[in-house]
C-alpha positions as CSV (number, residue, x, y, z in Angstrom):
1,M,0.1,-0.2,0.1
2,N,1.4,3.5,-0.8
3,P,-0.2,6.1,1.7
4,G,0.1,8.5,-0.9
5,D,-2.1,6.6,-3.7
6,P,-4.7,9.2,-5.1
7,K,-6.9,6.4,-5.2
8,L,-7.3,5.7,-1.4
9,R,-10.4,6.4,0.1
10,S,-11.6,6.6,3.8
11,F,-15.1,5.6,5.3
12,I,-15.0,8.9,6.6
13,T,-16.6,11.7,4.3
14,V,-13.6,14.4,3.3
15,A,-14.3,17.7,1.8
16,K,-12.3,17.5,-1.7
17,D,-10.9,20.7,-0.5
18,S,-9.4,19.3,2.8
19,H,-6.1,19.4,3.7
20,F,-6.2,16.1,5.7
21,P,-7.6,13.5,3.2
22,I,-6.6,9.9,3.7
23,Q,-3.0,10.5,1.8
24,N,-2.3,13.2,4.3
25,L,-3.1,12.3,7.8
26,P,-0.8,14.3,10.4
27,Y,-0.3,13.5,13.9
28,G,-0.9,15.9,17.0
29,V,-1.6,16.2,20.6
30,F,-5.1,17.4,21.6
31,T,-7.5,17.6,24.3
32,T,-11.2,18.3,23.9
33,P,-13.8,20.2,26.7
34,A,-15.0,16.9,27.7
35,N,-11.6,15.7,28.7
36,Y,-8.6,17.6,29.3
37,S,-6.2,14.9,29.3
38,P,-3.6,15.5,26.4
39,R,-3.4,12.3,24.1
40,V,-2.2,11.8,20.6
41,G,-4.7,11.9,17.6
42,V,-4.6,12.0,13.7
43,A,-6.6,14.5,11.5
44,I,-8.6,13.4,9.0
45,G,-10.8,16.0,7.2
46,D,-12.2,18.2,9.9
47,Q,-12.3,15.4,12.5
48,V,-9.3,14.0,15.1
49,L,-9.5,10.3,15.4
50,D,-8.5,9.3,19.0
51,L,-5.3,6.9,18.7
52,S,-5.6,6.4,22.3
53,V,-8.8,5.2,22.4
54,L,-8.1,2.9,19.5
55,E,-5.0,1.7,21.1
56,Q,-6.8,1.1,24.5
57,A,-9.3,-1.2,22.6
58,G,-6.6,-3.2,21.2
59,L,-7.5,-2.1,17.6
60,L,-4.0,-0.5,17.2
61,D,-1.0,-2.1,18.3
62,V,2.2,0.1,17.3
63,A,4.5,-1.2,20.2
64,P,3.4,-4.5,22.1
65,G,3.0,-4.1,25.4
66,E,3.4,-0.3,25.3
67,R,1.0,2.7,25.2
68,L,2.2,5.1,22.7
69,F,-0.7,7.3,22.2
70,N,-2.3,8.2,25.9
71,R,0.8,10.6,26.2
72,P,1.0,14.5,25.8
73,T,3.9,14.6,23.4
74,L,4.3,12.4,20.4
75,N,8.1,11.4,21.5
76,A,7.8,8.1,22.3
77,F,5.7,7.2,19.2
78,I,8.3,9.5,16.8
79,E,11.3,7.5,18.8
80,R,9.9,4.1,17.9
81,G,11.0,4.9,14.4
82,P,9.7,3.8,10.7
83,D,8.1,0.6,11.7
84,A,6.1,1.9,14.1
85,W,4.7,4.9,11.9
86,R,3.9,2.2,9.3
87,R,2.2,0.2,11.5
88,A,0.2,3.3,12.9
89,R,-0.6,4.1,9.3
């Protein structure tokens, strides 16, 4: 799979002029009014996918036995390197 493939489609509706289609999923740390705990998410369209929730549910296992996304920085995830980045993608 080529993450930049223009033929890739998401199950999430994304506006054609969005800066964050499936081919460009930027990571960031976010909070919400309902949950002030900083955690890692990825933008897709005008939404943020909470990666800590996926990881906690066992749906995203980037570093077996380690939680990378329930943190206030991306450092632990970035330090894991390209293999972890591919797994998360």
